[in-house]
Backbone as CSV, one residue per row, in Angstrom:
resi,resn,N_x,N_y,N_z,CA_x,CA_y,CA_z,C_x,C_y,C_z
1,UNK,13.070,-5.006,-5.404,12.660,-4.549,-6.736,13.616,-5.083,-7.798
2,UNK,13.126,-5.245,-9.009,13.955,-5.708,-10.116,14.595,-4.513,-10.815
3,UNK,15.757,-4.790,-11.463,16.460,-3.699,-12.137,15.583,-3.006,-13.169
4,UNK,14.740,-3.800,-13.871,13.908,-3.204,-14.911,12.887,-2.226,-14.345
5,UNK,12.564,-2.393,-13.058,11.650,-1.439,-12.426,12.298,-0.065,-12.329
6,UNK,13.596,-0.038,-12.022,14.286,1.244,-11.936,14.411,1.899,-13.314
7,UNK,14.583,1.071,-14.329,14.595,1.592,-15.698,13.229,2.185,-16.025
8,UNK,12.182,1.493,-15.600,10.820,1.971,-15.820,10.596,3.288,-15.085
9,UNK,11.115,3.402,-13.852,11.006,4.649,-13.099,11.640,5.795,-13.885
10,UNK,12.822,5.536,-14.428,13.549,6.588,-15.141,12.819,6.984,-16.419
11,UNK,12.284,5.991,-17.126,11.533,6.288,-18.350,10.306,7.154,-18.036
12,UNK,9.644,6.836,-16.930,8.457,7.614,-16.547,8.848,9.052,-16.207
13,UNK,9.921,9.209,-15.433,10.363,10.547,-15.045,10.859,11.356,-16.242
14,UNK,11.423,10.649,-17.236,11.922,11.316,-18.441,10.810,11.575,-19.452
15,UNK,9.632,10.977,-19.229,8.516,11.171,-20.150,8.660,10.416,-21.446
16,UNK,9.387,9.285,-21.433,9.620,8.532,-22.667,8.689,7.328,-22.822
17,UNK,7.801,7.108,-21.862,6.857,6.002,-21.996,5.756,6.357,-22.988
18,UNK,5.254,5.338,-23.663,4.110,5.542,-24.554,2.878,5.811,-23.697
19,UNK,1.808,6.367,-24.277,0.585,6.592,-23.492,0.080,5.326,-22.806
20,UNK,0.147,4.194,-23.508,-0.307,2.931,-22.918,0.586,2.526,-21.755
21,UNK,1.908,2.624,-21.950,2.855,2.280,-20.889,2.683,3.198,-19.689
22,UNK,2.428,4.476,-19.958,2.247,5.455,-18.888,1.006,5.115,-18.055
23,UNK,-0.083,4.764,-18.726,-1.308,4.388,-18.025,-1.104,3.132,-17.184
24,UNK,-0.391,2.155,-17.746,-0.122,0.917,-17.017,0.750,1.189,-15.802
25,UNK,1.738,2.067,-15.976,2.633,2.428,-14.885,1.855,3.094,-13.749
26,UNK,1.012,4.063,-14.080,0.255,4.801,-13.074,-0.779,3.907,-12.391
27,UNK,-1.320,2.940,-13.122,-2.256,1.989,-12.510,-1.517,1.116,-11.504
28,UNK,-0.298,0.729,-11.861,0.491,-0.095,-10.938,0.849,0.693,-9.685
29,UNK,1.141,1.989,-9.864,1.413,2.843,-8.705,0.218,2.870,-7.754
30,UNK,-0.972,2.932,-8.329,-2.188,3.017,-7.521,-2.509,1.692,-6.832
31,UNK,-2.143,0.573,-7.469,-2.541,-0.742,-6.960,-1.483,-1.424,-6.092
32,UNK,-0.215,-1.040,-6.277,0.892,-1.738,-5.608,1.612,-0.767,-4.676
33,UNK,1.363,-0.888,-3.370,1.920,0.057,-2.404,3.444,0.012,-2.359
34,UNK,4.018,-1.185,-2.409,5.471,-1.295,-2.331,6.142,-0.742,-3.585
35,UNK,5.507,-0.964,-4.730,6.025,-0.404,-5.978,5.996,1.121,-5.902
36,UNK,4.898,1.669,-5.369,4.780,3.126,-5.239,5.844,3.678,-4.305
37,UNK,6.079,2.999,-3.173,7.089,3.468,-2.225,8.479,3.436,-2.845
38,UNK,8.776,2.393,-3.615,10.070,2.305,-4.287,10.236,3.443,-5.299
39,UNK,9.158,3.726,-6.027,9.216,4.805,-7.012,9.453,6.160,-6.337
40,UNK,8.732,6.419,-5.260,8.894,7.703,-4.561,10.303,7.845,-3.997
41,UNK,10.841,6.743,-3.486,12.207,6.764,-2.960,13.206,7.017,-4.084
42,UNK,13.004,6.317,-5.205,13.888,6.506,-6.358,13.827,7.948,-6.855
43,UNK,12.608,8.489,-6.917,12.420,9.853,-7.410,13.155,10.858,-6.532
44,UNK,13.042,10.687,-5.217,13.710,11.597,-4.295,15.222,11.472,-4.406
45,UNK,15.703,10.223,-4.462,17.136,10.007,-4.555,17.686,10.527,-5.880
46,UNK,16.935,10.330,-6.941,17.369,10.805,-8.255,17.505,12.323,-8.263
47,UNK,16.524,13.000,-7.670,16.580,14.459,-7.620,17.777,14.945,-6.843
48,UNK,18.063,14.270,-5.723,19.217,14.663,-4.909,20.522,14.440,-5.654
49,UNK,20.668,13.249,-6.249,21.933,12.927,-6.908,22.116,13.712,-8.198
50,UNK,21.004,14.045,-8.864,21.110,14.864,-10.069,21.734,16.214,-9.716
51,UNK,21.233,16.832,-8.685,21.765,18.130,-8.272,23.206,18.022,-7.802
52,UNK,23.530,16.889,-7.185,24.872,16.714,-6.647,25.910,16.475,-7.727
53,UNK,25.534,15.699,-8.745,26.542,15.253,-9.705,26.523,15.974,-11.051
54,UNK,25.446,16.610,-11.417,25.361,17.105,-12.793,26.339,18.232,-13.086
55,UNK,26.731,18.979,-12.070,27.658,20.091,-12.291,29.080,19.744,-11.893
56,UNK,29.320,18.469,-11.526,30.658,18.061,-11.128,31.289,17.226,-12.225
57,UNK,32.616,17.254,-12.318,33.347,16.493,-13.309,34.130,15.407,-12.585
58,UNK,33.611,14.177,-12.549,34.294,13.110,-11.815,35.639,12.774,-12.446
59,UNK,36.479,12.128,-11.670,37.750,11.639,-12.188,37.482,10.583,-13.251
60,UNK,38.400,10.466,-14.199,38.196,9.568,-15.335,37.946,8.133,-14.878
61,UNK,38.749,7.637,-13.934,38.609,6.256,-13.496,37.261,6.044,-12.813
62,UNK,36.863,7.003,-11.982,35.586,6.905,-11.273,34.431,6.884,-12.275
63,UNK,34.529,7.754,-13.263,33.478,7.850,-14.272,33.348,6.553,-15.053
64,UNK,34.498,5.950,-15.397,34.464,4.695,-16.141,33.852,3.572,-15.305
65,UNK,34.192,3.557,-14.008,33.626,2.536,-13.127,32.114,2.669,-13.022
66,UNK,31.667,3.890,-12.917,30.231,4.126,-12.836,29.532,3.665,-14.095
67,UNK,30.157,3.943,-15.234,29.557,3.550,-16.500,29.465,2.028,-16.602
68,UNK,30.512,1.346,-16.141,30.493,-0.110,-16.186,29.371,-0.685,-15.333
69,UNK,29.178,-0.081,-14.141,28.121,-0.557,-13.251,26.763,-0.320,-13.875
70,UNK,26.572,0.885,-14.416,25.260,1.197,-14.995,24.991,0.350,-16.227
71,UNK,26.056,0.064,-17.009,25.880,-0.802,-18.171,25.435,-2.195,-17.731
72,UNK,26.040,-2.666,-16.643,25.736,-4.013,-16.171,24.316,-4.142,-15.683
73,UNK,23.851,-3.109,-14.936,22.568,-3.229,-14.256,21.410,-2.528,-14.947
74,UNK,21.704,-1.483,-15.724,20.610,-0.653,-16.199,20.476,-0.531,-17.707
75,UNK,21.553,-0.669,-18.462,21.442,-0.512,-19.912,20.975,-1.811,-20.538
76,UNK,19.764,-2.173,-20.221,19.182,-3.412,-20.719,18.538,-3.181,-22.076
77,UNK,18.605,-4.188,-22.903,17.916,-4.118,-24.196,16.659,-4.949,-24.112
78,UNK,15.583,-4.408,-24.657,14.310,-5.116,-24.647,13.758,-5.164,-26.064
79,UNK,13.130,-6.282,-26.378,12.490,-6.410,-27.677,11.026,-6.060,-27.547
80,UNK,10.599,-5.009,-28.212,9.194,-4.613,-28.231,8.780,-4.391,-29.666
81,UNK,7.799,-5.209,-30.082,7.340,-5.134,-31.465,8.499,-5.300,-32.442
82,UNK,9.376,-6.268,-32.109,10.532,-6.618,-32.961,11.542,-5.488,-33.072
83,UNK,11.504,-4.528,-32.162,12.485,-3.451,-32.171,13.277,-3.498,-30.879
84,UNK,14.580,-3.231,-30.972,15.436,-3.253,-29.787,15.513,-1.864,-29.195
85,UNK,15.321,-1.786,-27.861,15.359,-0.499,-27.193,16.430,-0.530,-26.118
86,UNK,17.377,0.379,-26.171,18.443,0.453,-25.189,18.257,1.689,-24.334
87,UNK,18.381,1.511,-23.020,18.250,2.628,-22.102,19.573,3.385,-22.051
88,UNK,19.542,4.686,-22.288,20.755,5.501,-22.244,20.609,6.568,-21.172
89,UNK,21.626,6.689,-20.350,21.604,7.669,-19.283,22.481,8.874,-19.630
90,UNK,22.114,10.005,-19.064,22.968,11.176,-19.149,24.208,10.924,-18.291
91,UNK,25.292,11.687,-18.477,26.517,11.431,-17.714,26.296,11.386,-16.208
92,UNK,25.556,12.356,-15.663,25.359,12.355,-14.212,24.501,11.194,-13.743
93,UNK,23.735,10.588,-14.688,22.873,9.488,-14.305,23.647,8.200,-14.062
94,UNK,24.889,8.140,-14.594,25.715,6.991,-14.265,25.941,6.931,-12.752
95,UNK,26.111,8.107,-12.152,26.299,8.158,-10.707,25.047,7.691,-9.983
96,UNK,23.893,8.097,-10.509,22.637,7.664,-9.903,22.493,6.152,-10.031
97,UNK,22.790,5.639,-11.225,22.673,4.206,-11.452,23.555,3.434,-10.483
98,UNK,24.796,3.883,-10.351,25.723,3.211,-9.448,25.245,3.307,-8.014
99,UNK,24.739,4.467,-7.653,24.282,4.671,-6.279,23.082,3.802,-5.971
100,UNK,22.167,3.692,-6.944,20.987,2.852,-6.739,21.412,1.407,-6.508
101,UNK,22.347,0.927,-7.323,22.822,-0.436,-7.168,23.502,-0.606,-5.818
102,UNK,24.317,0.389,-5.444,25.072,0.292,-4.199,24.170,0.250,-2.981
103,UNK,23.049,0.952,-3.049,22.165,0.991,-1.882,20.869,0.227,-2.133
104,UNK,20.946,-0.771,-3.006,19.757,-1.572,-3.304,19.132,-2.129,-2.027
105,UNK,19.981,-2.559,-1.107,19.475,-3.073,0.156,18.711,-2.033,0.938
106,UNK,19.086,-0.751,0.760,18.393,0.312,1.463,16.958,0.430,0.978
107,UNK,16.742,0.280,-0.323,15.383,0.316,-0.850,14.547,-0.797,-0.233
108,UNK,15.131,-1.970,-0.124,14.417,-3.095,0.460,14.068,-2.795,1.906
109,UNK,15.051,-2.225,2.625,14.831,-1.884,4.029,13.734,-0.855,4.183
110,UNK,13.756,0.169,3.331,12.744,1.225,3.393,11.364,0.650,3.129
111,UNK,11.275,-0.187,2.087,9.976,-0.773,1.752,9.469,-1.669,2.864
112,UNK,10.391,-2.479,3.438,9.988,-3.410,4.471,9.610,-2.703,5.758
113,UNK,10.217,-1.538,6.023,9.967,-0.846,7.275,8.743,0.053,7.202
114,UNK,8.227,0.304,6.012,7.032,1.117,5.875,5.808,0.249,6.080
115,UNK,5.025,0.500,7.128,3.862,-0.355,7.380,2.821,-0.220,6.281
116,UNK,2.210,-1.309,5.936,1.152,-1.305,4.931,-0.083,-1.988,5.494
117,UNK,-1.201,-1.689,4.913,-2.476,-2.284,5.344,-2.403,-3.809,5.279
118,UNK,-1.802,-4.329,4.224,-1.742,-5.784,4.044,-0.979,-6.470,5.171
119,UNK,-0.039,-5.761,5.778,0.739,-6.342,6.874,-0.107,-6.586,8.118
120,UNK,-1.194,-5.849,8.265,-1.960,-5.906,9.510,-3.410,-6.370,9.328
121,UNK,-3.860,-6.457,8.103,-5.241,-6.893,7.842,-5.298,-8.413,7.868
122,UNK,-5.104,-8.974,9.059,-5.031,-10.425,9.205,-6.214,-10.964,9.999
123,UNK,-7.382,-10.341,9.814,-8.569,-10.764,10.554,-8.963,-12.195,10.181
124,UNK,-9.492,-12.889,11.186,-9.890,-14.289,10.988,-11.243,-14.375,10.293
125,UNK,-11.585,-15.596,9.901,-12.918,-15.817,9.344,-13.975,-15.461,10.384
126,UNK,-15.059,-14.886,9.928,-16.125,-14.508,10.852,-17.058,-15.690,11.080
127,UNK,-17.703,-15.700,12.226,-18.638,-16.760,12.570,-19.861,-16.093,13.182
128,UNK,-20.863,-15.851,12.369,-22.021,-15.088,12.797,-22.982,-15.924,13.634
129,UNK,-23.533,-15.275,14.636,-24.511,-15.927,15.508,-25.831,-16.103,14.768
130,UNK,-26.430,-17.285,14.875,-27.707,-17.558,14.216,-28.812,-16.781,14.924
131,UNK,-29.630,-16.093,14.132,-30.707,-15.292,14.702,-32.036,-15.592,13.990
132,UNK,-32.620,-16.694,14.272,-33.950,-17.018,13.774,-34.113,-16.897,12.278
133,UNK,-35.027,-16.030,11.862,-35.388,-15.912,10.447,-34.287,-15.280,9.610
134,UNK,-33.244,-14.752,10.247,-32.122,-14.183,9.500,-31.069,-15.231,9.157
135,UNK,-31.331,-16.478,9.501,-30.331,-17.533,9.332,-29.727,-17.570,7.936
136,UNK,-30.569,-17.549,6.921,-30.088,-17.674,5.543,-29.216,-16.489,5.155
137,UNK,-29.642,-15.284,5.494,-28.851,-14.087,5.182,-27.519,-14.113,5.912
138,UNK,-27.550,-14.471,7.177,-26.314,-14.538,7.967,-25.348,-15.550,7.379
139,UNK,-25.883,-16.676,6.964,-25.053,-17.729,6.381,-24.397,-17.249,5.088
140,UNK,-25.171,-16.573,4.253,-24.634,-16.065,2.988,-23.601,-14.957,3.232
141,UNK,-23.899,-14.084,4.185,-22.979,-12.997,4.514,-21.663,-13.563,5.029
142,UNK,-21.757,-14.524,5.918,-20.571,-15.160,6.482,-19.740,-15.834,5.390
143,UNK,-20.398,-16.593,4.529,-19.706,-17.348,3.480,-19.000,-16.403,2.497
144,UNK,-19.704,-15.397,2.009,-19.101,-14.503,1.012,-17.965,-13.685,1.612
145,UNK,-18.126,-13.262,2.857,-17.061,-12.502,3.519,-15.814,-13.361,3.692
146,UNK,-15.991,-14.568,4.208,-14.848,-15.454,4.454,-14.154,-15.879,3.168
147,UNK,-14.879,-15.855,2.067,-14.278,-16.199,0.768,-13.652,-14.992,0.085
148,UNK,-13.787,-13.825,0.703,-13.193,-12.619,0.132,-14.035,-11.948,-0.918
149,UNK,-15.307,-12.340,-1.026,-16.226,-11.701,-1.970,-16.910,-10.523,-1.271
150,UNK,-16.134,-9.468,-1.053,-16.575,-8.402,-0.169,-17.737,-7.577,-0.734
151,UNK,-17.753,-7.358,-2.022,-18.869,-6.603,-2.614,-20.189,-7.328,-2.384
152,UNK,-20.168,-8.625,-2.570,-21.372,-9.420,-2.361,-21.734,-9.471,-0.877
153,UNK,-20.712,-9.593,-0.037,-20.947,-9.636,1.404,-21.612,-8.344,1.880
154,UNK,-21.193,-7.215,1.338,-21.774,-5.924,1.715,-23.273,-5.908,1.419
155,UNK,-23.656,-6.486,0.300,-25.084,-6.539,-0.049,-25.877,-7.318,0.990
156,UNK,-25.322,-8.439,1.457,-26.007,-9.229,2.480,-26.024,-8.489,3.823
157,UNK,-24.903,-7.838,4.152,-24.851,-7.063,5.395,-25.923,-5.966,5.386
158,UNK,-26.076,-5.313,4.249,-27.088,-4.253,4.136,-28.494,-4.794,4.367
159,UNK,-28.770,-5.967,3.821,-30.096,-6.569,4.010,-30.340,-6.903,5.482
160,UNK,-29.305,-7.381,6.142,-29.431,-7.704,7.567,-29.655,-6.435,8.381
161,UNK,-28.940,-5.366,8.031,-29.054,-4.118,8.775,-30.390,-3.411,8.535
162,UNK,-31.045,-3.714,7.441,-32.388,-3.162,7.206,-33.345,-3.699,8.270
163,UNK,-33.157,-4.970,8.612,-34.021,-5.604,9.598,-33.566,-5.317,11.028
164,UNK,-32.269,-5.091,11.200,-31.729,-4.818,12.539,-30.604,-3.802,12.411
165,UNK,-30.960,-2.531,12.423,-30.002,-1.450,12.182,-28.951,-1.336,13.270
166,UNK,-29.206,-1.899,14.454,-28.272,-1.788,15.579,-27.406,-3.033,15.770
167,UNK,-27.334,-3.852,14.743,-26.534,-5.080,14.809,-25.055,-4.679,14.668
168,UNK,-24.402,-4.424,15.812,-23.040,-3.862,15.824,-22.015,-4.779,15.158
169,UNK,-22.141,-6.057,15.373,-21.187,-6.998,14.786,-21.229,-6.925,13.267
170,UNK,-22.432,-6.826,12.721,-22.574,-6.717,11.269,-22.031,-5.377,10.780
171,UNK,-22.251,-4.325,11.545,-21.712,-3.012,11.184,-20.183,-3.068,11.090
172,UNK,-19.572,-3.773,12.042,-18.116,-3.902,12.035,-17.635,-4.657,10.805
173,UNK,-18.251,-5.798,10.514,-17.818,-6.604,9.372,-18.103,-5.900,8.045
174,UNK,-19.190,-5.166,8.008,-19.472,-4.386,6.801,-18.379,-3.335,6.601
175,UNK,-17.945,-2.714,7.689,-16.892,-1.704,7.607,-15.602,-2.297,7.055
176,UNK,-15.261,-3.495,7.525,-14.056,-4.162,7.027,-14.180,-4.436,5.530
177,UNK,-15.346,-4.910,5.116,-15.579,-5.180,3.694,-15.490,-3.898,2.878
178,UNK,-15.957,-2.800,3.440,-15.869,-1.509,2.747,-14.425,-1.071,2.585
179,UNK,-13.608,-1.300,3.608,-12.177,-0.971,3.507,-11.531,-1.825,2.425
180,UNK,-11.857,-3.113,2.429,-11.271,-4.033,1.452,-11.617,-3.637,0.021
181,UNK,-12.759,-2.992,-0.173,-13.186,-2.565,-1.513,-12.928,-1.072,-1.745
182,UNK,-12.099,-0.493,-0.874,-11.653,0.907,-1.015,-12.783,1.936,-0.925
183,UNK,-13.835,1.594,-0.217,-14.931,2.538,0.005,-14.704,3.207,1.368
184,UNK,-13.664,4.025,1.402,-13.154,4.532,2.674,-14.125,5.461,3.406
185,UNK,-14.791,6.342,2.697,-15.678,7.301,3.364,-16.783,6.586,4.127
186,UNK,-17.404,5.611,3.485,-18.481,4.863,4.132,-17.948,4.047,5.312
187,UNK,-16.786,3.434,5.104,-16.192,2.628,6.170,-15.828,3.493,7.369
188,UNK,-15.171,4.618,7.107,-14.722,5.485,8.196,-15.891,6.081,8.975
189,UNK,-16.953,6.409,8.265,-18.134,6.964,8.940,-18.744,5.930,9.885
190,UNK,-18.868,4.710,9.415,-19.453,3.647,10.221,-18.555,3.300,11.408
191,UNK,-17.262,3.219,11.166,-16.316,2.871,12.223,-16.188,3.982,13.264
192,UNK,-16.297,5.218,12.833,-16.218,6.345,13.762,-17.354,6.285,14.776
193,UNK,-18.543,5.943,14.303,-19.701,5.821,15.201,-19.494,4.652,16.168
194,UNK,-19.053,3.525,15.640,-18.828,2.348,16.476,-17.755,2.590,17.534
195,UNK,-16.703,3.314,17.160,-15.563,3.512,18.056,-15.815,4.534,19.151
196,UNK,-16.889,5.309,19.025,-17.207,6.301,20.053,-18.383,5.861,20.917
197,UNK,-18.914,4.686,20.649,-20.037,4.184,21.419,-19.588,3.327,22.585
198,UNK,-20.490,2.500,23.089,-20.202,1.634,24.237,-20.259,0.163,23.866
199,UNK,-20.278,-0.104,22.578,-20.358,-1.484,22.102,-19.110,-2.267,22.496
200,UNK,-19.267,-3.586,22.614,-18.122,-4.453,22.885,-17.145,-4.443,21.706
201,UNK,-17.608,-3.941,20.564,-16.761,-3.873,19.366,-16.073,-2.510,19.222
202,UNK,-16.157,-1.683,20.264,-15.645,-0.318,20.205,-14.175,-0.268,19.794
203,UNK,-13.329,-1.030,20.460,-11.895,-0.939,20.178,-11.502,-1.706,18.915
204,UNK,-12.275,-2.726,18.584,-12.063,-3.373,17.281,-12.354,-2.371,16.168
205,UNK,-13.411,-1.593,16.358,-13.767,-0.570,15.368,-12.664,0.480,15.273
206,UNK,-12.114,0.858,16.424,-11.041,1.840,16.447,-9.800,1.309,15.707
207,UNK,-9.495,0.040,15.932,-8.362,-0.598,15.266,-8.547,-0.612,13.748
208,UNK,-9.716,-0.987,13.299,-9.959,-1.048,11.854,-10.064,0.345,11.235
209,UNK,-10.490,1.322,12.027,-10.479,2.703,11.541,-9.039,3.155,11.316
210,UNK,-8.159,2.772,12.221,-6.730,3.085,12.053,-6.179,2.394,10.806
211,UNK,-6.587,1.131,10.578,-6.121,0.409,9.390,-6.640,1.049,8.111
212,UNK,-7.854,1.579,8.173,-8.399,2.282,7.008,-7.528,3.489,6.670
213,UNK,-7.131,4.225,7.694,-6.258,5.392,7.469,-4.892,4.944,6.954
214,UNK,-4.418,3.816,7.467,-3.141,3.278,7.002,-3.212,2.933,5.527
215,UNK,-4.291,2.282,5.120,-4.438,1.895,3.717,-4.514,3.127,2.819
216,UNK,-5.073,4.219,3.359,-5.165,5.467,2.603,-3.876,6.287,2.679
217,UNK,-2.886,5.744,3.418,-1.603,6.417,3.624,-1.752,7.726,4.406
218,UNK,-2.763,7.786,5.233,-2.964,8.927,6.131,-2.340,8.553,7.475
219,UNK,-1.003,8.558,7.478,-0.261,7.994,8.591,-0.462,8.748,9.909
220,UNK,-0.555,10.067,9.848,-0.728,10.838,11.067,-2.092,10.558,11.698
221,UNK,-3.126,10.492,10.879,-4.453,10.166,11.397,-4.470,8.757,11.977
222,UNK,-3.785,7.848,11.320,-3.674,6.482,11.812,-3.017,6.469,13.187
223,UNK,-1.944,7.215,13.331,-1.209,7.262,14.605,-2.090,7.810,15.724
224,UNK,-2.821,8.875,15.450,-3.674,9.501,16.462,-4.739,8.524,16.961
225,UNK,-5.336,7.772,16.045,-6.365,6.795,16.415,-5.766,5.679,17.264
226,UNK,-4.610,5.196,16.868,-3.961,4.112,17.609,-3.626,4.528,19.033
227,UNK,-3.234,5.776,19.202,-2.863,6.263,20.536,-4.055,6.330,21.481
228,UNK,-5.266,6.289,20.942,-6.480,6.342,21.764,-6.890,4.966,22.280
229,UNK,-6.256,3.923,21.782,-6.610,2.569,22.210,-5.964,2.288,23.565
230,UNK,-6.753,2.001,24.595,-6.211,1.823,25.950,-5.533,0.467,26.154
231,UNK,-4.779,0.371,27.230,-4.013,-0.842,27.516,-4.889,-2.060,27.752
232,UNK,-6.094,-1.862,28.241,-6.944,-3.006,28.536,-7.712,-3.515,27.308
233,UNK,-7.520,-2.868,26.183,-8.186,-3.308,24.950,-7.473,-4.533,24.386
234,UNK,-8.231,-5.438,23.827,-7.662,-6.665,23.269,-6.702,-6.382,22.121
235,UNK,-6.944,-5.266,21.400,-6.116,-4.941,20.234,-4.950,-4.014,20.600
236,UNK,-4.730,-3.794,21.885,-3.712,-2.831,22.317,-2.313,-3.200,21.817
237,UNK,-1.927,-4.456,21.976,-0.581,-4.863,21.566,-0.375,-4.677,20.061
238,UNK,-1.394,-5.015,19.277,-1.293,-4.817,17.826,-1.171,-3.340,17.501
239,UNK,-1.931,-2.532,18.230,-1.885,-1.085,18.003,-0.498,-0.532,18.314
240,UNK,0.092,-0.994,19.404,1.425,-0.527,19.791,2.487,-0.967,18.778
241,UNK,2.322,-2.177,18.279,3.269,-2.677,17.270,3.237,-1.825,16.017
242,UNK,2.012,-1.478,15.576,1.886,-0.628,14.395,2.404,0.777,14.685
243,UNK,2.119,1.288,15.860,2.596,2.629,16.245,4.113,2.710,16.148
244,UNK,4.792,1.646,16.552,6.261,1.648,16.538,6.818,1.730,15.128
245,UNK,5.987,1.382,14.144,6.438,1.411,12.748,6.168,2.754,12.079
246,UNK,5.276,3.529,12.664,4.867,4.797,12.033,5.843,5.925,12.376
């Protein structure tokens, strides 16, 4: 994370952001998982250090050192609308600033060790089997999915499923597209049915259902699903790798 991100965290917690800045900040929290994790970590650490330091009177030399560190890393000036804005911390916040700088590597470690959907959503391009009169639809569905146009791909998948509601492979790919577009309820419902059936895609469905829970940050549900994947499943090793991170 950049130093200005920590300044932004503090401004948000202090309620000093403008309505526009606040909306942009909250949108970034919703869209950027690593940014959100860093913010939550900062918030927890800030609360702990605030309670620890606000009622204590540090030694003069220690206090001066902390101020120098916070000045170096956090008291940045920014030009906004031709006005200069300087970040000012309360006395106990110098300790927080210094501590954040001192354990900057810890934030990186925490962020890197927290599994995210993007770390595991590495599915390959799909290659749909040609099925007679469905050729054109299958081709369009395959192309849009592989190009990452998931909303459009879902429309083609739906048309294919109207003609063949039991097309399990299409159900699986539609579920993945639904996860990619954050339509979790529909994806989870479809994957739950696939994962409890006898289809050859059963364990793939179970794996992607776990990834859906991961993307939703429902870590316990994700763990429970992963533990149901047996050793003879093709996705078993991936499931175990993710389990070790949870």
